[in-house]
N, CA, C, O and the ligand as a Tripos MOL2 file, in Angstrom:
@<TRIPOS>MOLECULE
protein
  277   275    70     0     0
PROTEIN
NO_CHARGES

@<TRIPOS>ATOM
      1 N        -163.0350   31.4030 -105.8010 N.3       1 MET1
      2 CA       -164.2510   30.9550 -105.1370 C.3       1 MET1
      3 C        -163.9440   29.7110 -104.3300 C.2       1 MET1
      4 O        -163.1020   28.9080 -104.7330 O.2       1 MET1
      5 N        -164.6110   29.5320 -103.1960 N.am      2 PRO2
      6 CA       -164.3380   28.3810 -102.3670 C.3       2 PRO2
      7 C        -164.7020   27.0930 -103.0820 C.2       2 PRO2
      8 O        -165.7910   26.9820 -103.6450 O.2       2 PRO2
      9 N        -163.8100   26.1290 -103.0660 N.am      3 LEU3
     10 CA       -164.0640   24.8500 -103.7410 C.3       3 LEU3
     11 C        -165.0740   24.0280 -102.9370 C.2       3 LEU3
     12 O        -165.0800   24.0480 -101.7060 O.2       3 LEU3
     13 N        -165.9110   23.3200 -103.6560 N.am      4 LYS4
     14 CA       -166.9150   22.4940 -102.9380 C.3       4 LYS4
     15 C        -166.2160   21.4040 -102.1560 C.2       4 LYS4
     16 O        -166.7030   21.0100 -101.0960 O.2       4 LYS4
     17 N        -165.0870   20.9010 -102.6420 N.am      5 ARG5
     18 CA       -164.4350   19.8530 -101.8710 C.3       5 ARG5
     19 C        -163.7820   20.3610 -100.6130 C.2       5 ARG5
     20 O        -163.4950   19.5920  -99.6950 O.2       5 ARG5
     21 N        -163.5430   21.6770 -100.5670 N.am      6 ASN6
     22 CA       -163.0570   22.3100  -99.3040 C.3       6 ASN6
     23 C        -164.2090   22.7070  -98.4000 C.2       6 ASN6
     24 O        -164.1320   22.5970  -97.1760 O.2       6 ASN6
     25 N        -165.2830   23.1720  -99.0310 N.am      7 VAL7
     26 CA       -166.4510   23.6130  -98.2660 C.3       7 VAL7
     27 C        -167.6690   22.8550  -98.7960 C.2       7 VAL7
     28 O        -168.3750   23.3550  -99.6720 O.2       7 VAL7
     29 N        -167.9180   21.6570  -98.2740 N.am      8 PRO8
     30 CA       -168.9830   20.8300  -98.8380 C.3       8 PRO8
     31 C        -170.3740   21.4670  -98.6350 C.2       8 PRO8
     32 O        -171.2710   21.2940  -99.4610 O.2       8 PRO8
     33 N        -170.5300   22.1900  -97.5450 N.am      9 GLU9
     34 CA       -171.8430   22.8030  -97.2770 C.3       9 GLU9
     35 C        -171.8440   24.2820  -97.6770 C.2       9 GLU9
     36 O        -171.0840   25.0880  -97.1400 O.2       9 GLU9
     37 N        -172.7040   24.6100  -98.6200 N.am     10 GLY10
     38 CA       -172.7760   26.0220  -99.0130 C.3      10 GLY10
     39 C        -173.5030   26.8380  -97.9940 C.2      10 GLY10
     40 O        -174.2060   26.2880  -97.1460 O.2      10 GLY10
     41 N        -173.3540   28.1270  -98.0530 N.am     11 ARG11
     42 CA       -174.0300   29.0100  -97.1250 C.3      11 ARG11
     43 C        -175.1750   29.6940  -97.8310 C.2      11 ARG11
     44 O        -175.3800   29.5260  -99.0330 O.2      11 ARG11
     45 N        -175.9210   30.4720  -97.0570 N.am     12 LYS12
     46 CA       -177.0550   31.1730  -97.5970 C.3      12 LYS12
     47 C        -176.5970   32.1780  -98.6780 C.2      12 LYS12
     48 O        -175.6940   32.9800  -98.4370 O.2      12 LYS12
     49 N        -177.2110   32.1310  -99.8420 N.am     13 GLY13
     50 CA       -176.8670   33.0610 -100.8860 C.3      13 GLY13
     51 C        -175.7500   32.5490 -101.8060 C.2      13 GLY13
     52 O        -175.4270   33.1950 -102.8030 O.2      13 GLY13
     53 N        -175.1660   31.4010 -101.4810 N.am     14 TRP14
     54 CA       -174.1150   30.8430 -102.3040 C.3      14 TRP14
     55 C        -174.7510   30.0080 -103.3980 C.2      14 TRP14
     56 O        -175.8020   29.4030 -103.1840 O.2      14 TRP14
     57 N        -174.1410   29.9670 -104.5470 N.am     15 LYS15
     58 CA       -174.6470   29.2390 -105.6640 C.3      15 LYS15
     59 C        -173.5730   28.2940 -106.1710 C.2      15 LYS15
     60 O        -172.4350   28.7020 -106.4000 O.2      15 LYS15
     61 N        -173.9420   27.0120 -106.3500 N.am     16 LEU16
     62 CA       -172.9810   26.0630 -106.8530 C.3      16 LEU16
     63 C        -172.7190   26.3390 -108.3310 C.2      16 LEU16
     64 O        -173.6450   26.4280 -109.1380 O.2      16 LEU16
     65 N        -171.4310   26.4720 -108.6680 N.am     17 THR17
     66 CA       -171.0730   26.7340 -110.0560 C.3      17 THR17
     67 C        -169.7930   25.9780 -110.3360 C.2      17 THR17
     68 O        -169.3380   25.2150 -109.4840 O.2      17 THR17
     69 N        -169.2000   26.1640 -111.4970 N.am     18 ALA18
     70 CA       -167.9390   25.5100 -111.8360 C.3      18 ALA18
     71 C        -166.9220   26.5440 -112.1430 C.2      18 ALA18
     72 O        -167.2240   27.5890 -112.7190 O.2      18 ALA18
     73 N        -165.6510   26.2420 -111.7390 N.am     19 CYS19
     74 CA       -164.5740   27.2040 -112.0300 C.3      19 CYS19
     75 C        -164.4170   27.3010 -113.5450 C.2      19 CYS19
     76 O        -164.3370   26.2730 -114.2170 O.2      19 CYS19
     77 N        -164.3700   28.5060 -114.0920 N.am     20 PRO20
     78 CA       -164.2050   28.6500 -115.5450 C.3      20 PRO20
     79 C        -162.8700   28.1690 -116.0390 C.2      20 PRO20
     80 O        -162.7150   27.9650 -117.2430 O.2      20 PRO20
     81 N        -161.9000   27.9780 -115.1800 N.am     21 LYS21
     82 CA       -160.5580   27.6150 -115.5590 C.3      21 LYS21
     83 C        -160.3450   26.1250 -115.4670 C.2      21 LYS21
     84 O        -159.8950   25.5150 -116.4370 O.2      21 LYS21
     85 N        -160.6520   25.5130 -114.3380 N.am     22 CYS22
     86 CA       -160.3910   24.0910 -114.1680 C.3      22 CYS22
     87 C        -161.6700   23.2520 -114.1380 C.2      22 CYS22
     88 O        -161.6050   22.0270 -114.2400 O.2      22 CYS22
     89 N        -162.8120   23.8880 -114.0010 N.am     23 GLY23
     90 CA       -164.0580   23.1490 -114.0500 C.3      23 GLY23
     91 C        -164.4430   22.4740 -112.7430 C.2      23 GLY23
     92 O        -165.4390   21.7510 -112.6910 O.2      23 GLY23
     93 N        -163.6800   22.6950 -111.7000 N.am     24 GLU24
     94 CA       -164.0200   22.1160 -110.3820 C.3      24 GLU24
     95 C        -165.2860   22.7640 -109.8640 C.2      24 GLU24
     96 O        -165.4930   23.9630 -110.0510 O.2      24 GLU24
     97 N        -166.1170   22.0010 -109.2270 N.am     25 PRO25
     98 CA       -167.2970   22.6100 -108.5910 C.3      25 PRO25
     99 C        -166.8780   23.5280 -107.4680 C.2      25 PRO25
    100 O        -166.0660   23.1620 -106.6190 O.2      25 PRO25
    101 N        -167.4390   24.7230 -107.4700 N.am     26 CYS26
    102 CA       -167.1420   25.6750 -106.4100 C.3      26 CYS26
    103 C        -168.3140   26.5660 -106.1800 C.2      26 CYS26
    104 O        -169.2970   26.5400 -106.9200 O.2      26 CYS26
    105 N        -168.2010   27.3800 -105.1180 N.am     27 TRP27
    106 CA       -169.3570   28.1960 -104.7020 C.3      27 TRP27
    107 C        -169.1740   29.6270 -105.1810 C.2      27 TRP27
    108 O        -168.1380   30.2580 -104.9700 O.2      27 TRP27
    109 N        -170.2420   30.1190 -105.8450 N.am     28 GLU28
    110 CA       -170.2840   31.5250 -106.1840 C.3      28 GLU28
    111 C        -170.9350   32.2710 -105.0240 C.2      28 GLU28
    112 O        -172.1420   32.1630 -104.8060 O.2      28 GLU28
    113 N        -170.1460   33.0090 -104.2990 N.am     29 THR29
    114 CA       -170.6690   33.7830 -103.1590 C.3      29 THR29
    115 C        -171.0500   35.1650 -103.6460 C.2      29 THR29
    116 O        -170.6070   35.5870 -104.7140 O.2      29 THR29
    117 N        -171.8600   35.8730 -102.8860 N.am     30 PRO30
    118 CA       -172.2740   37.2360 -103.2760 C.3      30 PRO30
    119 C        -171.0540   38.0980 -103.5850 C.2      30 PRO30
    120 O        -171.1220   38.9450 -104.4750 O.2      30 PRO30
    121 N        -169.9470   37.9080 -102.8820 N.am     31 LEU31
    122 CA       -168.7450   38.7130 -103.1220 C.3      31 LEU31
    123 C        -168.2450   38.4600 -104.5520 C.2      31 LEU31
    124 O        -167.9420   39.3960 -105.2920 O.2      31 LEU31
    125 N        -168.1650   37.1760 -104.9230 N.am     32 PHE32
    126 CA       -167.6360   36.8740 -106.2650 C.3      32 PHE32
    127 C        -168.6190   37.2540 -107.3640 C.2      32 PHE32
    128 O        -168.2240   37.5300 -108.4970 O.2      32 PHE32
    129 N        -169.9260   37.2650 -107.0090 N.am     33 ARG33
    130 CA       -170.9280   37.7220 -108.0040 C.3      33 ARG33
    131 C        -170.6690   39.2090 -108.3310 C.2      33 ARG33
    132 O        -170.7880   39.6260 -109.4830 O.2      33 ARG33
    133 N        -170.3270   39.9700 -107.3370 N.am     34 SER34
    134 CA       -170.1020   41.3980 -107.5960 C.3      34 SER34
    135 C        -168.7730   41.5850 -108.3230 C.2      34 SER34
    136 O        -168.6330   42.5100 -109.1230 O.2      34 SER34
    137 N        -167.7830   40.7040 -108.0510 N.am     35 ILE35
    138 CA       -166.5460   40.7440 -108.7970 C.3      35 ILE35
    139 C        -166.7980   40.4530 -110.2730 C.2      35 ILE35
    140 O        -166.2360   41.1120 -111.1480 O.2      35 ILE35
    141 N        -167.6530   39.4520 -110.5440 N.am     36 ALA36
    142 CA       -167.9460   39.0850 -111.9220 C.3      36 ALA36
    143 C        -168.6580   40.2370 -112.6310 C.2      36 ALA36
    144 O        -168.4540   40.4540 -113.8260 O.2      36 ALA36
    145 N        -169.4850   40.9690 -111.9010 N.am     37 GLN37
    146 CA       -170.2180   42.0660 -112.5080 C.3      37 GLN37
    147 C        -169.2780   43.2270 -112.8550 C.2      37 GLN37
    148 O        -169.5850   44.0490 -113.7190 O.2      37 GLN37
    149 N        -168.1460   43.2810 -112.1820 N.am     38 SER38
    150 CA       -167.1960   44.3680 -112.5160 C.3      38 SER38
    151 C        -166.2890   43.9740 -113.6800 C.2      38 SER38
    152 O        -165.3930   44.7300 -114.0580 O.2      38 SER38
    153 N        -166.5230   42.7890 -114.2480 N.am     39 GLY39
    154 CA       -165.7740   42.4250 -115.4720 C.3      39 GLY39
    155 C        -164.7110   41.4220 -115.2810 C.2      39 GLY39
    156 O        -164.2020   40.8820 -116.2630 O.2      39 GLY39
    157 N        -164.3220   41.1220 -114.0130 N.am     40 ALA40
    158 CA       -163.3040   40.1430 -113.7570 C.3      40 ALA40
    159 C        -163.8960   38.7510 -113.7770 C.2      40 ALA40
    160 O        -165.0870   38.5830 -113.5160 O.2      40 ALA40
    161 N        -163.0750   37.7350 -114.0850 N.am     41 ILE41
    162 CA       -163.5470   36.3800 -114.0750 C.3      41 ILE41
    163 C        -163.1940   35.7360 -112.7550 C.2      41 ILE41
    164 O        -162.0150   35.5440 -112.4560 O.2      41 ILE41
    165 N        -164.2050   35.3940 -111.9500 N.am     42 PRO42
    166 CA       -163.8880   34.7870 -110.6860 C.3      42 PRO42
    167 C        -163.4610   33.2960 -110.8980 C.2      42 PRO42
    168 O        -164.0970   32.5520 -111.6450 O.2      42 PRO42
    169 N        -162.4020   32.9130 -110.2340 N.am     43 MET43
    170 CA       -161.9410   31.5400 -110.3530 C.3      43 MET43
    171 C        -161.8300   30.9150 -108.9590 C.2      43 MET43
    172 O        -161.9270   31.6060 -107.9440 O.2      43 MET43
    173 N        -161.6250   29.6020 -108.9310 N.am     44 CYS44
    174 CA       -161.5800   28.9190 -107.6780 C.3      44 CYS44
    175 C        -160.3130   29.2640 -106.8850 C.2      44 CYS44
    176 O        -159.3770   29.8630 -107.4150 O.2      44 CYS44
    177 N        -160.3020   28.8830 -105.6380 N.am     45 THR45
    178 CA       -159.1590   29.1840 -104.8010 C.3      45 THR45
    179 C        -157.8380   28.6270 -105.3550 C.2      45 THR45
    180 O        -156.8020   29.2910 -105.3230 O.2      45 THR45
    181 N        -157.9090   27.3870 -105.8630 N.am     46 MET46
    182 CA       -156.7040   26.7590 -106.3570 C.3      46 MET46
    183 C        -156.1570   27.4800 -107.5850 C.2      46 MET46
    184 O        -154.9490   27.6880 -107.6990 O.2      46 MET46
    185 N        -157.0410   27.8600 -108.5000 N.am     47 CYS47
    186 CA       -156.6230   28.5970 -109.7170 C.3      47 CYS47
    187 C        -156.0900   29.9320 -109.3330 C.2      47 CYS47
    188 O        -155.0880   30.3760 -109.8940 O.2      47 CYS47
    189 N        -156.7280   30.6080 -108.3790 N.am     48 ALA48
    190 CA       -156.2240   31.9160 -107.9180 C.3      48 ALA48
    191 C        -154.8580   31.7830 -107.3230 C.2      48 ALA48
    192 O        -153.9800   32.6140 -107.5580 O.2      48 ALA48
    193 N        -154.6730   30.7360 -106.5490 N.am     49 LEU49
    194 CA       -153.3450   30.4910 -105.9520 C.3      49 LEU49
    195 C        -152.2970   30.2120 -107.0420 C.2      49 LEU49
    196 O        -151.2000   30.7710 -107.0350 O.2      49 LEU49
    197 N        -152.6700   29.3390 -107.9650 N.am     50 LYS50
    198 CA       -151.6990   28.9990 -109.0220 C.3      50 LYS50
    199 C        -151.3750   30.1980 -109.8620 C.2      50 LYS50
    200 O        -150.2270   30.3880 -110.2640 O.2      50 LYS50
    201 N        -152.4030   31.0380 -110.1410 N.am     51 LYS51
    202 CA       -152.1780   32.2270 -110.9310 C.3      51 LYS51
    203 C        -151.2410   33.1600 -110.1990 C.2      51 LYS51
    204 O        -150.3540   33.7630 -110.8030 O.2      51 LYS51
    205 N        -151.4380   33.2830 -108.8780 N.am     52 GLY52
    206 CA       -150.5610   34.1540 -108.0730 C.3      52 GLY52
    207 C        -149.1470   33.6190 -108.0730 C.2      52 GLY52
    208 O        -148.1930   34.3890 -108.1860 O.2      52 GLY52
    209 N        -148.9970   32.2990 -107.9470 N.am     53 VAL53
    210 CA       -147.6750   31.6830 -107.9670 C.3      53 VAL53
    211 C        -146.9990   31.9110 -109.3140 C.2      53 VAL53
    212 O        -145.8150   32.2420 -109.3740 O.2      53 VAL53
    213 N        -147.7520   31.7340 -110.3850 N.am     54 GLN54
    214 CA       -147.1410   31.9040 -111.7010 C.3      54 GLN54
    215 C        -146.7670   33.3570 -111.9290 C.2      54 GLN54
    216 O        -145.7300   33.6570 -112.5210 O.2      54 GLN54
    217 N        -147.6320   34.2680 -111.4490 N.am     55 ALA55
    218 CA       -147.3080   35.6910 -111.6180 C.3      55 ALA55
    219 C        -146.0490   36.0330 -110.8430 C.2      55 ALA55
    220 O        -145.2080   36.7860 -111.3340 O.2      55 ALA55
    221 N        -145.9070   35.4980 -109.6520 N.am     56 ASN56
    222 CA       -144.7490   35.8120 -108.8210 C.3      56 ASN56
    223 C        -143.4650   35.2090 -109.4030 C.2      56 ASN56
    224 O        -142.4080   35.8410 -109.3900 O.2      56 ASN56
    225 N        -143.5750   33.9740 -109.9140 N.am     57 ALA57
    226 CA       -142.3820   33.3110 -110.4480 C.3      57 ALA57
    227 C        -142.0730   33.7480 -111.8840 C.2      57 ALA57
    228 O        -140.9680   33.5430 -112.3860 O.2      57 ALA57
    229 N        -143.0840   34.3600 -112.5380 N.am     58 ALA58
    230 CA       -142.9380   34.8090 -113.9060 C.3      58 ALA58
    231 C        -142.5020   33.6800 -114.8100 C.2      58 ALA58
    232 O        -141.6630   33.8670 -115.6910 O.2      58 ALA58
    233 N        -143.0680   32.5090 -114.5940 N.am     59 VAL59
    234 CA       -142.7690   31.3600 -115.4490 C.3      59 VAL59
    235 C        -143.7460   31.3260 -116.6180 C.2      59 VAL59
    236 O        -144.9140   31.6900 -116.4830 O.2      59 VAL59
    237 N        -143.2680   30.9040 -117.7110 N.am     60 ASN60
    238 CA       -144.0710   30.9290 -118.9220 C.3      60 ASN60
    239 C        -144.5900   29.5110 -119.2270 C.2      60 ASN60
    240 O        -144.1860   28.8800 -120.2030 O.2      60 ASN60
    241 N        -145.5040   29.0320 -118.3520 N.am     61 THR61
    242 CA       -146.0260   27.7210 -118.5570 C.3      61 THR61
    243 C        -147.5210   27.7500 -118.8290 C.2      61 THR61
    244 O        -148.1440   26.7020 -118.9980 O.2      61 THR61
    245 N        -148.0970   28.9410 -118.8720 N.am     62 ASP62
    246 CA       -149.5230   29.0510 -119.0200 C.3      62 ASP62
    247 C        -149.8900   28.9620 -120.5190 C.2      62 ASP62
    248 O        -150.2220   29.9590 -121.1600 O.2      62 ASP62
    249 N        -149.8170   27.7680 -121.0250 N.am     63 ASN63
    250 CA       -150.1740   27.5700 -122.4210 C.3      63 ASN63
    251 C        -151.5670   26.9110 -122.5430 C.2      63 ASN63
    252 O        -151.8860   26.2980 -123.5620 O.2      63 ASN63
    253 N        -152.3570   27.0460 -121.5200 N.am     64 GLY64
    254 CA       -153.7250   26.4550 -121.5600 C.3      64 GLY64
    255 C        -153.7440   25.0330 -121.0220 C.2      64 GLY64
    256 O        -154.8110   24.4430 -120.8470 O.2      64 GLY64
    257 N        -152.5850   24.4940 -120.7630 N.am     65 HIS65
    258 CA       -152.5320   23.1190 -120.2350 C.3      65 HIS65
    259 C        -152.2450   23.2160 -118.7230 C.2      65 HIS65
    260 O        -151.1480   23.6010 -118.3170 O.2      65 HIS65
    261 N        -153.2420   22.8630 -117.9000 N.am     66 THR66
    262 CA       -153.0150   22.9520 -116.4680 C.3      66 THR66
    263 C        -152.7390   21.5730 -115.9050 C.2      66 THR66
    264 O        -153.4820   20.6180 -116.1330 O.2      66 THR66
    265 N        -151.6590   21.5030 -115.1710 N.am     67 ARG67
    266 CA       -151.3310   20.2620 -114.4760 C.3      67 ARG67
    267 C        -152.1990   20.1370 -113.2510 C.2      67 ARG67
    268 O        -152.4860   21.1400 -112.5980 O.2      67 ARG67
    269 N        -152.6220   18.9440 -112.9220 N.am     68 SER68
    270 CA       -153.3510   18.7630 -111.6960 C.3      68 SER68
    271 C        -152.3200   18.5080 -110.5670 C.2      68 SER68
    272 O        -151.3250   17.8060 -110.7490 O.2      68 SER68
    273 N        -152.6030   19.1010 -109.4150 N.am     69 MET69
    274 CA       -151.6630   19.0140 -108.3470 C.3      69 MET69
    275 C        -151.7910   17.7330 -107.5720 C.2      69 MET69
    276 O        -151.0460   17.5120 -106.6180 O.2      69 MET69
    277 ZN       -160.1860   26.4070 -110.7880 Zn       70 ZN70
@<TRIPOS>BOND
     1     1     2 1
     2     2     3 1
     3     3     4 2
     4     3     5 am
     5     5     6 1
     6     6     7 1
     7     7     8 2
     8     7     9 am
     9     9    10 1
    10    10    11 1
    11    11    12 2
    12    11    13 am
    13    13    14 1
    14    14    15 1
    15    15    16 2
    16    15    17 am
    17    17    18 1
    18    18    19 1
    19    19    20 2
    20    19    21 am
    21    21    22 1
    22    22    23 1
    23    23    24 2
    24    23    25 am
    25    25    26 1
    26    26    27 1
    27    27    28 2
    28    27    29 am
    29    29    30 1
    30    30    31 1
    31    31    32 2
    32    31    33 am
    33    33    34 1
    34    34    35 1
    35    35    36 2
    36    35    37 am
    37    37    38 1
    38    38    39 1
    39    39    40 2
    40    39    41 am
    41    41    42 1
    42    42    43 1
    43    43    44 2
    44    43    45 am
    45    45    46 1
    46    46    47 1
    47    47    48 2
    48    47    49 am
    49    49    50 1
    50    50    51 1
    51    51    52 2
    52    51    53 am
    53    53    54 1
    54    54    55 1
    55    55    56 2
    56    55    57 am
    57    57    58 1
    58    58    59 1
    59    59    60 2
    60    59    61 am
    61    61    62 1
    62    62    63 1
    63    63    64 2
    64    63    65 am
    65    65    66 1
    66    66    67 1
    67    67    68 2
    68    67    69 am
    69    69    70 1
    70    70    71 1
    71    71    72 2
    72    71    73 am
    73    73    74 1
    74    74    75 1
    75    75    76 2
    76    75    77 am
    77    77    78 1
    78    78    79 1
    79    79    80 2
    80    79    81 am
    81    81    82 1
    82    82    83 1
    83    83    84 2
    84    83    85 am
    85    85    86 1
    86    86    87 1
    87    87    88 2
    88    87    89 am
    89    89    90 1
    90    90    91 1
    91    91    92 2
    92    91    93 am
    93    93    94 1
    94    94    95 1
    95    95    96 2
    96    95    97 am
    97    97    98 1
    98    98    99 1
    99    99   100 2
   100    99   101 am
   101   101   102 1
   102   102   103 1
   103   103   104 2
   104   103   105 am
   105   105   106 1
   106   106   107 1
   107   107   108 2
   108   107   109 am
   109   109   110 1
   110   110   111 1
   111   111   112 2
   112   111   113 am
   113   113   114 1
   114   114   115 1
   115   115   116 2
   116   115   117 am
   117   117   118 1
   118   118   119 1
   119   119   120 2
   120   119   121 am
   121   121   122 1
   122   122   123 1
   123   123   124 2
   124   123   125 am
   125   125   126 1
   126   126   127 1
   127   127   128 2
   128   127   129 am
   129   129   130 1
   130   130   131 1
   131   131   132 2
   132   131   133 am
   133   133   134 1
   134   134   135 1
   135   135   136 2
   136   135   137 am
   137   137   138 1
   138   138   139 1
   139   139   140 2
   140   139   141 am
   141   141   142 1
   142   142   143 1
   143   143   144 2
   144   143   145 am
   145   145   146 1
   146   146   147 1
   147   147   148 2
   148   147   149 am
   149   149   150 1
   150   150   151 1
   151   151   152 2
   152   151   153 am
   153   153   154 1
   154   154   155 1
   155   155   156 2
   156   155   157 am
   157   157   158 1
   158   158   159 1
   159   159   160 2
   160   159   161 am
   161   161   162 1
   162   162   163 1
   163   163   164 2
   164   163   165 am
   165   165   166 1
   166   166   167 1
   167   167   168 2
   168   167   169 am
   169   169   170 1
   170   170   171 1
   171   171   172 2
   172   171   173 am
   173   173   174 1
   174   174   175 1
   175   175   176 2
   176   175   177 am
   177   177   178 1
   178   178   179 1
   179   179   180 2
   180   179   181 am
   181   181   182 1
   182   182   183 1
   183   183   184 2
   184   183   185 am
   185   185   186 1
   186   186   187 1
   187   187   188 2
   188   187   189 am
   189   189   190 1
   190   190   191 1
   191   191   192 2
   192   191   193 am
   193   193   194 1
   194   194   195 1
   195   195   196 2
   196   195   197 am
   197   197   198 1
   198   198   199 1
   199   199   200 2
   200   199   201 am
   201   201   202 1
   202   202   203 1
   203   203   204 2
   204   203   205 am
   205   205   206 1
   206   206   207 1
   207   207   208 2
   208   207   209 am
   209   209   210 1
   210   210   211 1
   211   211   212 2
   212   211   213 am
   213   213   214 1
   214   214   215 1
   215   215   216 2
   216   215   217 am
   217   217   218 1
   218   218   219 1
   219   219   220 2
   220   219   221 am
   221   221   222 1
   222   222   223 1
   223   223   224 2
   224   223   225 am
   225   225   226 1
   226   226   227 1
   227   227   228 2
   228   227   229 am
   229   229   230 1
   230   230   231 1
   231   231   232 2
   232   231   233 am
   233   233   234 1
   234   234   235 1
   235   235   236 2
   236   235   237 am
   237   237   238 1
   238   238   239 1
   239   239   240 2
   240   239   241 am
   241   241   242 1
   242   242   243 1
   243   243   244 2
   244   243   245 am
   245   245   246 1
   246   246   247 1
   247   247   248 2
   248   247   249 am
   249   249   250 1
   250   250   251 1
   251   251   252 2
   252   251   253 am
   253   253   254 1
   254   254   255 1
   255   255   256 2
   256   255   257 am
   257   257   258 1
   258   258   259 1
   259   259   260 2
   260   259   261 am
   261   261   262 1
   262   262   263 1
   263   263   264 2
   264   263   265 am
   265   265   266 1
   266   266   267 1
   267   267   268 2
   268   267   269 am
   269   269   270 1
   270   270   271 1
   271   271   272 2
   272   271   273 am
   273   273   274 1
   274   274   275 1
   275   275   276 2
@<TRIPOS>SUBSTRUCTURE
     1 MET1         2 RESIDUE 1 A MET
     2 PRO2         6 RESIDUE 1 A PRO
     3 LEU3        10 RESIDUE 1 A LEU
     4 LYS4        14 RESIDUE 1 A LYS
     5 ARG5        18 RESIDUE 1 A ARG
     6 ASN6        22 RESIDUE 1 A ASN
     7 VAL7        26 RESIDUE 1 A VAL
     8 PRO8        30 RESIDUE 1 A PRO
     9 GLU9        34 RESIDUE 1 A GLU
    10 GLY10       38 RESIDUE 1 A GLY
    11 ARG11       42 RESIDUE 1 A ARG
    12 LYS12       46 RESIDUE 1 A LYS
    13 GLY13       50 RESIDUE 1 A GLY
    14 TRP14       54 RESIDUE 1 A TRP
    15 LYS15       58 RESIDUE 1 A LYS
    16 LEU16       62 RESIDUE 1 A LEU
    17 THR17       66 RESIDUE 1 A THR
    18 ALA18       70 RESIDUE 1 A ALA
    19 CYS19       74 RESIDUE 1 A CYS
    20 PRO20       78 RESIDUE 1 A PRO
    21 LYS21       82 RESIDUE 1 A LYS
    22 CYS22       86 RESIDUE 1 A CYS
    23 GLY23       90 RESIDUE 1 A GLY
    24 GLU24       94 RESIDUE 1 A GLU
    25 PRO25       98 RESIDUE 1 A PRO
    26 CYS26      102 RESIDUE 1 A CYS
    27 TRP27      106 RESIDUE 1 A TRP
    28 GLU28      110 RESIDUE 1 A GLU
    29 THR29      114 RESIDUE 1 A THR
    30 PRO30      118 RESIDUE 1 A PRO
    31 LEU31      122 RESIDUE 1 A LEU
    32 PHE32      126 RESIDUE 1 A PHE
    33 ARG33      130 RESIDUE 1 A ARG
    34 SER34      134 RESIDUE 1 A SER
    35 ILE35      138 RESIDUE 1 A ILE
    36 ALA36      142 RESIDUE 1 A ALA
    37 GLN37      146 RESIDUE 1 A GLN
    38 SER38      150 RESIDUE 1 A SER
    39 GLY39      154 RESIDUE 1 A GLY
    40 ALA40      158 RESIDUE 1 A ALA
    41 ILE41      162 RESIDUE 1 A ILE
    42 PRO42      166 RESIDUE 1 A PRO
    43 MET43      170 RESIDUE 1 A MET
    44 CYS44      174 RESIDUE 1 A CYS
    45 THR45      178 RESIDUE 1 A THR
    46 MET46      182 RESIDUE 1 A MET
    47 CYS47      186 RESIDUE 1 A CYS
    48 ALA48      190 RESIDUE 1 A ALA
    49 LEU49      194 RESIDUE 1 A LEU
    50 LYS50      198 RESIDUE 1 A LYS
    51 LYS51      202 RESIDUE 1 A LYS
    52 GLY52      206 RESIDUE 1 A GLY
    53 VAL53      210 RESIDUE 1 A VAL
    54 GLN54      214 RESIDUE 1 A GLN
    55 ALA55      218 RESIDUE 1 A ALA
    56 ASN56      222 RESIDUE 1 A ASN
    57 ALA57      226 RESIDUE 1 A ALA
    58 ALA58      230 RESIDUE 1 A ALA
    59 VAL59      234 RESIDUE 1 A VAL
    60 ASN60      238 RESIDUE 1 A ASN
    61 THR61      242 RESIDUE 1 A THR
    62 ASP62      246 RESIDUE 1 A ASP
    63 ASN63      250 RESIDUE 1 A ASN
    64 GLY64      254 RESIDUE 1 A GLY
    65 HIS65      258 RESIDUE 1 A HIS
    66 THR66      262 RESIDUE 1 A THR
    67 ARG67      266 RESIDUE 1 A ARG
    68 SER68      270 RESIDUE 1 A SER
    69 MET69      274 RESIDUE 1 A MET
    70 ZN70       277 GROUP 0 **** ****
């Protein structure tokens, strides 16, 4: 989900929420609302990026402790 610090102004239909992973304020857009309804957990852009990086590197550092960048 777009982070509020990246996108300070929400658009129509967006709802301010918090990332379930890092707790950063971010926008729940209609797209992510439908993703959530399909059972996936929508996360913020940064967490999605980090998750992708971790998946690609196959590093085993995901022990619930997230470093801030
Ligand atoms: Zn996050």
